[in-house]
C-alpha distance (Angstrom), angle and dihedral (degrees) to the residues before:
residue distance angle dihedral
X1 . . .
X2 3.63 . .
X3 3.86 103.2 .
X4 3.78 117.3 97.5
X5 3.76 116.5 -118.2
X6 3.80 90.9 -120.7
X7 3.91 90.4 62.4
X8 3.82 92.1 57.9
X9 3.75 130.3 90.3
X10 3.75 118.4 -120.1
X11 3.78 92.0 -104.1
X12 3.68 91.3 55.0
X13 3.70 92.2 45.4
X14 3.72 92.4 52.4
X15 3.92 91.0 47.8
X16 3.76 91.2 50.0
X17 3.72 90.3 49.1
X18 3.74 91.6 52.4
X19 3.72 93.9 49.5
X20 3.82 93.0 48.5
X21 3.62 90.3 50.8
X22 3.87 91.1 54.3
X23 3.82 92.3 43.1
X24 3.76 112.5 35.1
X25 3.86 93.1 178.0
X26 3.84 86.4 63.2
X27 3.81 89.8 57.0
X28 3.73 89.4 51.7
X29 3.79 93.2 48.2
X30 3.83 88.9 51.1
X31 3.73 91.2 52.3
X32 3.79 90.6 48.9
X33 3.83 93.1 51.2
X34 3.84 87.8 50.2
X35 3.83 89.6 51.1
X36 3.85 90.7 48.8
X37 3.72 90.1 52.4
X38 3.79 93.8 46.3
X39 3.96 87.6 51.8
X40 3.80 90.8 54.6
X41 3.75 96.0 42.9
X42 3.93 91.9 49.1
X43 3.79 90.6 42.1
X44 3.72 88.7 -129.2
X45 3.80 103.2 159.2
X46 3.80 89.2 165.0
X47 3.92 90.6 66.8
X48 3.85 92.6 56.7
X49 3.88 96.7 88.5
X50 3.67 90.4 52.4
X51 3.91 93.9 48.9
X52 3.98 88.4 46.1
X53 3.86 87.9 56.2
X54 3.63 93.4 48.4
X55 3.83 95.0 44.7
X56 3.81 97.7 49.4
X57 3.75 89.4 68.0
X58 3.80 95.4 57.8
X59 3.75 146.0 41.2
X60 3.70 91.2 -60.0
X61 3.93 94.0 63.2
X62 3.73 94.2 114.4
X63 3.79 93.5 50.8
X64 3.77 90.7 43.9
X65 3.83 88.4 52.7
X66 3.83 91.4 52.0
X67 3.83 89.8 49.1
X68 3.73 89.0 51.0
X69 3.70 93.7 50.6
X70 3.73 92.7 52.6
X71 3.76 98.0 30.2
X72 3.91 99.3 137.4
X73 3.81 87.6 56.1
X74 3.74 94.9 48.3
X75 3.77 92.3 46.2
X76 3.82 90.1 49.2
X77 3.85 90.4 50.0
X78 3.77 90.8 50.9
X79 3.73 99.3 45.1
X80 3.79 103.8 30.4
X81 3.76 117.1 94.3
X82 3.95 89.4 -148.4
X83 3.82 119.0 91.4
X84 3.73 131.0 -177.0
X85 3.80 88.4 -154.5
X86 3.95 94.1 117.6
X87 3.76 89.6 50.2
X88 3.76 95.1 50.0
X89 3.70 90.8 46.9
X90 3.87 91.0 56.3
X91 3.79 93.3 46.8
X92 3.86 87.9 52.1
X93 3.73 90.6 51.4
X94 3.75 93.0 49.5
X95 3.74 91.6 49.7
X96 3.83 91.6 50.3
X97 3.85 91.9 51.4
X98 3.81 89.2 46.8
X99 3.69 93.5 51.4
X100 3.78 91.8 46.3
X101 3.71 89.6 55.5
X102 3.81 97.5 43.5
X103 3.79 109.5 150.7
X104 3.73 96.1 1.8
X105 3.71 107.0 95.2
X106 3.83 149.1 -19.9
X107 3.72 133.7 -105.0
X108 3.84 96.9 -62.2
X109 3.81 93.4 63.0
X110 3.96 91.4 42.8
X111 3.86 88.1 51.4
X112 3.77 93.3 50.1
X113 3.74 91.1 48.7
X114 3.75 95.2 48.2
X115 3.81 97.7 40.3
X116 3.80 98.2 29.1
X117 3.76 128.7 -109.4
X118 3.72 116.5 -75.5
């Protein structure tokens, strides 16, 4: 659904075309996903309402409903230049290390592994 057609092999492209011919709603859902990605990449928060109306009638209705419920946050995420991506990445890294060490040690070893041993 999210891969561009140009990144697919010939076999994959033919398979996707056959599936979309059999299930037209899937082709519409793929187009809606591409439109949502374009809205995010262009940082066009004004286009969100039109996308929600379009997506509510297809397979993405549940996702569109969630976007509608938290519309202010979605618009802020699209239009705001600030991002918490770096913070989320560090949290994910910390959780990964913590899970790898499960049952092995307490905070002292975790701290040494995160900050580096002295």
